[in-house]
C-alpha positions in Angstrom: 140.8 139.5 1.8 139.7 142.8 0.2 138.7 144.3 3.4 135.0 145.5 3.3 136.1 149.4 3.5 134.3 152.1 2.2 138.3 152.6 0.7 138.3 149.8 -0.5 134.8 150.5 -3.0 136.4 152.9 -3.8 139.4 151.4 -5.1 137.5 149.4 -6.9 135.1 151.6 -8.6 138.1 153.6 -9.4 139.8 150.6 -10.6 137.1 150.1 -13.3 136.5 153.8 -13.9 140.2 153.7 -15.6 139.1 150.6 -17.5 136.1 152.4 -19.2 133.8 150.5 -17.2 131.0 153.2 -15.6 129.3 151.7 -11.8 125.8 152.9 -11.1 123.6 152.6 -8.0 120.1 152.4 -8.9 116.8 150.2 -7.2 116.1 147.2 -9.3 115.1 143.1 -8.4 118.7 141.7 -8.6 119.4 137.7 -8.5 122.5 139.5 -7.3 125.0 142.3 -6.0 125.3 143.7 -9.3 124.7 143.4 -13.1 126.8 144.6 -16.3 124.1 146.0 -18.5 124.1 144.0 -21.9 127.5 144.4 -24.7 127.6 147.9 -22.2 130.4 149.3 -19.8 128.0 149.7 -17.4 127.9 148.4 -14.4 124.9 148.3 -12.0 124.1 147.7 -8.1 121.6 147.4 -6.5 121.7 150.5 -4.8 119.8 148.5 -1.0 123.1 146.3 0.0 126.3 146.7 2.2 128.7 147.3 1.5 129.9 143.9 1.9 127.7 142.8 -0.5 128.6 145.9 -3.5 132.7 144.7 -2.8 132.2 140.6 -3.2 129.5 141.2 -6.4 132.0 143.6 -7.5 134.8 141.5 -7.5 133.4 139.1 -8.5 132.0 141.4 -12.4 136.1 142.1 -12.0 137.0 138.1 -11.9 134.8 137.1 -15.1 136.8 140.3 -16.9 140.2 139.5 -19.1 142.3 142.8 -19.2 146.1 143.3 -19.7 148.9 144.7 -17.9 148.9 147.3 -20.4 145.6 147.9 -19.7 146.3 149.6 -16.1 149.5 152.1 -14.5 151.6 150.0 -11.6 149.5 150.2 -8.5 145.8 149.3 -9.9 147.8 146.0 -11.8 148.8 144.9 -8.6 145.7 146.2 -6.8 143.5 143.9 -10.0 145.9 141.4 -8.9 144.7 140.8 -5.7 141.4 141.1 -6.3 141.9 138.1 -8.4 143.0 135.8 -6.0 140.5 136.7 -3.3 138.1 133.8 -2.5 134.7 133.5 -3.1 
């Protein structure tokens, strides 16, 4: 379980950035806390969501992606694997 802190949100954002994704915070009619803009590497997060929803939404998206170990350094890979083990 990832604790709900700004530090962990920053770590998730850094992980996604290293993987080539851009995370943007905007207002909108979201059914969930975040979405990927079709056919792009841009993730839009509802800026009005609380910290827990932002973190859980990004983790949920990360679980839908597949990354290779070569894409990340050792620390980032370990963090990525820990996110995959997070319960829904």
